[in-house]
C-alpha positions, 0 to 999 in steps of 0.5 A: 885658613890659619897661616901660621907664618903670616900671623906670626909675622903679624904679631911680631910686627904688632909688638914692634910697632909704638901705640899712635898718640891721638886725642883722648876720649872722654868714653869711660869703661867700666872694669869688667870681665865681660866682652867690652863692645865698641860700637859707632860710625866708621872712621869716628876713632874706634881703632884709636880708642883701642889704642887709648885703652891698650895704653892705659893698661901699659901705664897701668904696669902691664906688658905689651905682651899681655895685650894682643891687637888684632886687626881684622882688616889686615889681609894677614888675618883676612882669611881666618874664622872662628876655628883659628882665633884660639890657634892665633892666641896659642901662637901669641903665648909660644912667641911671648911666653911672659903673657901666660903669667898674667890675664891677656887682653884681646882687642878685636877690631872689626871681628865681624869681618871673620866667619862666625866671629861670635862663636869664637868671641864666646868660646874665648870668653867661656874658658876665661883668663881673657879680657875681651874688647871688640869694635864694629861699624854695624849696630844691627849685625853687632846686636843681633849676633850678640843677642843670640850667641853672646847674651849675658857676656857683653857690655856695649858702649857707643863711641860717636865722633869728638864731642866739643871738649875732645875737640877743644883738646885736639885744638889744644884749647883749655875749657874755660872756667866759670869766667873766662878772659875776653881772648879765652872766650873769643878762642872758644867761640872761634872753635865753636863755630868750626865744630858746628860747621865742620863737625868732629870726625878725627881726620877732618879735624886734624885736616887744616885745608877746607878743600881736603876736609870736604874730601874727606867728608865725601869719602866718608859718604861714599863708604857710608853708601857702598860699604855700610849699605850697598855691599852689607845689605845687597841694595841695588837702587842706588839712586834712592839711597842717595836721595835719602841720605840727602834728605836725612842730612839736609833735614837733621833734627826735623821730624822725619818718617818713613811715610814722609820720605815715602811721599816726598820720594814719590812726588820726586818720581821714585817708584819704591814702596813704602815698605822699601822706603822704611827698609832703606831707613833702617839700613841708614840707621844701621850704618849709624850715619843717622839716629832717629830719636823720638820725643821723651815721654814718661808714657810709652804710647807718647814716645812711640806715637811721636814723629822722630827726629833725624840726628846726623852722627856728625855736623860735617855731613850737613855740609854736603847738602846745604841746600837739601839737595839729594844730589 
């Protein structure tokens, strides 16, 4: 339901706060009139990437009134549905008439929290005069609804936690040239060891205390379980989900298949069917905590018959299961 006073307060607050500074991400987007979708694991920095895009637009001479950021997790926007989005835009124009003079950029953070969000996005896009940017933490949810309602209108881009180059920027270390100094090489090796050990989640990288880093990684792990899997798919077998994540996180970069996990689970006393094992693996993939990749080959048959390897979204997750324990 559209609450004009709440939304007006949100827009006014947004116009008054300054964009936060963060590590510049390497992902580059084309100049396009299509809807741009940024998807990736939870807490990988999608919101701050939107802020980066907004900052770039301001640096290029666009006024902030031409940039509308809508965080659908904000309680003031929580009750909106697809019919309300055009009213939000109209209210923004009313509060900032100067925005009518140029195409406005609308940034929708986690739009899938809004009922029938894809209908609202399609309607706004089809009217023209807008640049639309979306974020999301569900690969299948976004891809399914984009495929059905926004086909041909979107370009999607995957954002992951920091790459090593981005990690170096966060640490204030310049990448060494072809012949680095002894001290520079030592700093790079130390940084690489830290990156391999702790991964690249932005909040984890920014945290100096190792105990707090582990707490943050465990919190991300719980978010994957409860918000991205249990709540999203109505899962009741929590014990098996924890076992599955333990297998995938501790066995990353190894051959992994639903059949192998099913047999291991059966030997551990889990009463689950092979169908359930495959379904739960797909839920973990949807949360983008793990990516199952098959061996590349020019032969489609070779690709499809090869065993996939499990690659975790971030090295830090492996620290939660150093001995392969699912507990």
